[in-house]
N, C-alpha and C positions, 0 to 999 in steps of 0.2 A: 689492893684487894682484887683478885683475879676475876671474880664473877660480877664485876660491876662496870659501869660506864667509865670510871676512872682508868681502867686498864686498856680502854679502847679509844679514848678521845684524843690521843696525841698524833694521829695521822689519818689521812683520808682512807687508806687501805684498812686500817683497824676499825674505823668508823663504819665502813661498808660491811665489814664482817659482823660487827655488833648488830647493825640493823637487819642484816640477812638472817642471823640466828633468831633475833626477836620476831621478825615477820614469820619465819618458819614455825616458830612455837605457837603464835596466836592465830595463824591462818587456818588451822585445823579445827573443825567443829567439835570433835571429841575432846581436844585439849581445852577448848573454851568451856565445855561442860565441866571438865576437871577443875579448871580455875574457879568456876562458880561454886563448886562444892568445897574447894579449899577456902574460899571466901566465907563460907558458912561454918568453918571450923571442923569439917569432917576429917576423920582419920584416913589413913591409906586403906584400911579394911572397909570402912564405910563407903569410900569412893568406889572401890572395886565392886562391892556388892550393889551399890546404887546403879552403876553403869553396866553391870553384868560382864565385867572384863576378867580375863584370866590374870594371874599375877604377872606373867610375862608381858601381856598386852598393856597393863597399867604401867609397868616399869618402862616400857618403850615410850609411852607418852610422857611420863614424868621426866625421863631423860631429856627429851626435847624441851620441856618447860624449864628445867633447871639450866640446861645449856643455853637457852634463850633468855635467861635472866628473869624469868617470871616467878620462880619459886625458890625457896631455901628449905632444905630438909634438916630436921632435928630429930633424929631417930625415926620413930613411926609418925611423927607429926610433920606437917608441911605448912609453911607460911608463905603468903604472898609477898613478893618484893614490891617496890614502887612500880616497876614495870608491869607486874602481874595485876596491879589494880586497874588496868585497862578493862578488866572484866566488868567493872562497875559502869562502864560506858558503852560497851558493845553488847549485842544480843539482849538489850534491855529496852528496846524501843527507841533509843536515841540514835537517830540516823545521821547526826553530824559527823560521827567518827567512822561510820562504816556501813 
C-alpha cells in the first residue's frame, strides 16, 4: 500500500521521508483546521465554505494532507487515516503532544 507506513518502514531514508511528509502536513494551522472538519464528517464543499477557501486553495491543502498520510479521499468525501487522528490530540488543549 503506497500511502501507508508499510511502504516507508524498510529503510532509514524512507522513514525520514515519511516523517517529513507527515510533519509538513500537520504543522500548518489551516491544515489542522481542515483535519478537524474532516473529523466532524464535513464534505469538501462544507470545508471550503467553512474556511472561506477557494477550490484551488483547498485542493492545495488537501494535497499536502493526502501526501502526508493524514487523509484518504473517496470521491467528494474525505476520511481521516490513523495518522490524521492526531487532530484529536493537538489544538484541543492537550499540551502533551504539542
